[in-house]
C-alpha positions in Angstrom: 92.7 67.8 30.9 89.6 69.6 29.5 87.2 67.9 27.1 88.1 70.0 24.1 90.8 72.6 23.6 91.1 73.8 20.0 93.7 76.4 20.9 96.4 74.2 22.5 95.1 70.9 21.0 95.6 69.1 24.4 92.0 68.3 25.2 90.5 64.8 25.4 88.9 65.3 21.9 92.3 66.3 20.4 94.2 63.6 22.2 91.8 61.0 20.7 92.6 62.4 17.3 96.3 62.1 18.0 96.1 58.6 19.3 94.2 57.4 16.3 96.6 58.9 13.8 94.7 62.0 12.9 91.2 60.6 12.7 89.2 63.8 12.9 85.7 64.7 14.1 84.3 64.0 10.6 85.1 60.3 10.9 84.6 60.2 14.7 82.0 62.8 15.7 82.1 64.8 18.9 78.9 63.1 20.1 80.4 59.7 19.5 83.5 60.7 21.4 81.5 62.0 24.3 79.5 58.9 24.5 82.5 56.6 24.5 84.5 58.8 26.9 81.5 58.7 29.3 81.5 54.9 29.2 85.2 54.8 30.0 84.6 57.4 32.7 82.1 55.0 34.3 84.7 52.3 34.2 87.1 54.6 36.0 84.5 55.4 38.6 83.9 51.7 39.2 87.7 51.2 39.8 87.8 54.2 42.2 84.7 53.0 44.1 86.1 49.4 44.4 89.5 50.8 45.5 88.0 53.0 48.3 90.8 53.6 50.8 89.1 55.8 53.4 89.0 58.9 51.1 85.6 59.1 49.6 85.4 60.0 45.9 83.4 63.0 44.8 83.2 64.3 41.2 84.7 67.8 41.1 82.1 68.9 38.6 79.1 68.1 40.8 80.5 68.9 44.2 81.2 72.0 46.2 84.8 71.4 47.5 83.9 73.2 50.7 81.2 70.6 51.6 81.2 67.0 52.7 79.6 64.1 50.7 76.1 64.3 52.2 72.8 66.0 51.7 70.5 67.4 54.4 66.8 67.0 54.0 63.9 68.6 56.0 62.1 66.3 58.4 58.3 66.5 58.6 56.4 65.2 61.6 54.6 62.0 60.9 56.4 61.5 57.5 58.5 58.3 57.3 59.7 58.3 53.6 62.0 60.8 51.9 63.5 61.0 48.4 67.2 60.2 48.2 69.5 62.8 46.7 69.3 62.5 42.9 73.1 62.1 42.6 73.3 59.3 45.1 74.5 55.9 43.7 75.3 54.2 47.0 74.3 55.3 50.6 77.1 55.3 53.1 75.0 56.1 56.1 72.1 58.1 57.6 72.0 60.5 60.6 69.2 62.5 62.1 69.1 65.7 64.2 66.6 65.6 67.1 64.5 68.5 68.3 67.4 69.3 70.7 69.8 69.8 67.8 71.8 66.7 68.6 72.9 64.4 65.7 72.7 60.6 66.0 73.4 57.7 63.7 70.4 55.9 62.3 70.9 52.1 61.9 70.4 50.5 58.5 68.1 47.5 58.1 65.9 45.8 55.5 62.3 44.9 55.3 63.3 41.2 55.3 65.3 41.8 58.5 62.2 43.4 60.1 59.9 40.6 59.0 62.0 38.1 60.8 60.6 39.5 64.1 57.3 41.3 63.2 55.2 42.8 60.5 56.7 45.9 58.9 53.6 47.9 59.7 53.9 47.0 63.4 57.6 48.1 63.5 57.9 51.3 65.5 54.4 52.5 64.9 54.5 55.4 67.3 56.3 58.5 65.9 59.5 59.5 67.8 63.2 59.9 67.2 64.1 57.8 64.1 66.3 54.7 65.0 66.4 52.7 61.8 66.2 53.3 58.1 65.4 51.1 55.1 66.4 51.9 51.5 63.8 51.1 48.8 64.2 52.3 45.3 64.9 56.0 45.4 63.6 56.6 48.9 64.7 56.2 52.5 62.1 55.1 55.1 62.6 56.0 58.7 61.5 53.9 61.7 59.8 55.4 63.6 58.7 58.4 61.6 59.8 61.7 63.3 57.4 63.3 65.8 58.8 66.8 65.0 59.2 69.0 61.9 62.7 70.5 61.5 64.7 71.8 58.5 68.0 70.1 57.4 67.7 67.3 60.0 68.0 64.2 57.9 71.5 63.7 56.6 72.3 61.1 54.0 75.9 60.2 53.2 76.4 58.9 49.7 78.7 58.1 46.8 77.8 60.0 43.7 78.1 59.1 40.0 80.0 60.8 37.3 79.2 64.2 35.7 79.0 63.2 32.0 80.4 65.0 29.1 78.4 66.4 26.2 79.7 66.7 22.7 79.4 70.5 23.0 81.6 70.7 26.1 84.9 72.5 26.0 86.5 73.5 29.3 84.8 70.8 31.5 87.4 68.4 32.9 87.1 64.9 34.4 86.2 64.9 38.1 89.0 62.6 39.3 92.7 63.0 39.9 94.5 65.0 37.2 97.4 62.7 36.5 95.0 60.0 35.2 92.7 62.1 32.9 94.3 60.7 29.8 92.7 57.4 30.6 89.5 58.8 29.1 91.1 59.8 25.7 92.9 56.5 25.6 89.6 54.7 26.2 87.7 56.8 23.7 90.4 56.1 21.1 90.3 52.4 21.9 86.5 52.2 21.2 87.0 53.6 17.7 89.9 51.4 17.0 88.0 48.3 18.0 84.9 49.3 16.0 87.0 49.9 12.9 89.2 46.8 13.0 92.4 48.8 13.8 93.6 45.7 15.6 97.2 46.6 16.2 96.3 50.0 17.6 93.5 48.6 19.6 95.9 46.1 21.3 98.3 49.0 22.2 95.5 51.2 23.5 93.9 48.4 25.5 97.3 47.8 27.3 97.6 51.5 28.0 94.0 51.8 29.3 94.6 48.8 31.6 97.7 50.4 32.9 95.8 53.6 33.7 93.2 51.5 35.6 95.8 49.8 37.6 97.5 53.0 38.6 94.1 54.6 39.4 93.2 51.7 41.7 96.6 51.9 43.4 96.3 55.7 43.9 92.7 55.7 45.3 93.4 52.6 47.4 96.3 54.3 49.2 95.3 57.9 49.1 94.4 58.3 52.8 97.9 57.7 54.2 96.9 58.5 57.8 94.4 55.7 57.9 96.3 53.3 55.7 100.0 53.9 56.4 102.6 52.1 54.3 103.6 48.7 55.7 107.1 48.3 57.0 109.1 45.9 54.8 111.3 43.1 56.1 114.4 44.8 54.6 113.5 48.0 56.5 113.5 46.1 59.8 116.8 44.4 59.0 118.5 47.7 58.1 117.1 49.4 61.2 118.4 46.8 63.7 121.6 45.6 61.9 
């Protein structure tokens, strides 16, 4: 479902107009619609993130479908701190490639955890193969710092945020599963209804939006069938052995 489709009238913008009973873009501007749709998009993202079922979410608008959800950063000898990918909201893990081209997992820790045993400045002072990492603000710090320089040798796995809509967008579509795209137009219509005391319509739209969130949570929580197979029901066991 694209953001705006003035030809077929089946975009998010046009669906908001329909849901509100033909409230047009004069009364409810494109910029206001985009702002509210983005806020509902963030709510959908939160549900998807919480419902993680082994299949990591990536926004289709910011991701190359041929790649995995990580970024590779150049290592510099003697340098311990590196900027995190700008699109990273949460970090799933860190790996480094040594000078022999072998990848290994770097263990996450915290400054508080280090200080339980020694001063941070005394923790792995000598450069070598990184063994631990600490996240601080928008950087990742390696302990020890690498003793070699090598391109694309720090790999950060992460969850990314949404790719927001602008009021001028047309063909851009939400970056989550297609069957649930209408959640955004429902949510955008709901915001207008609540702000304009359209109480009966707001109640209906709220129920519909909640239903979408429930279905999205179910879908993303069970999407990786191989890792999370359906549980056998008691009735199945009874039928099989009766």
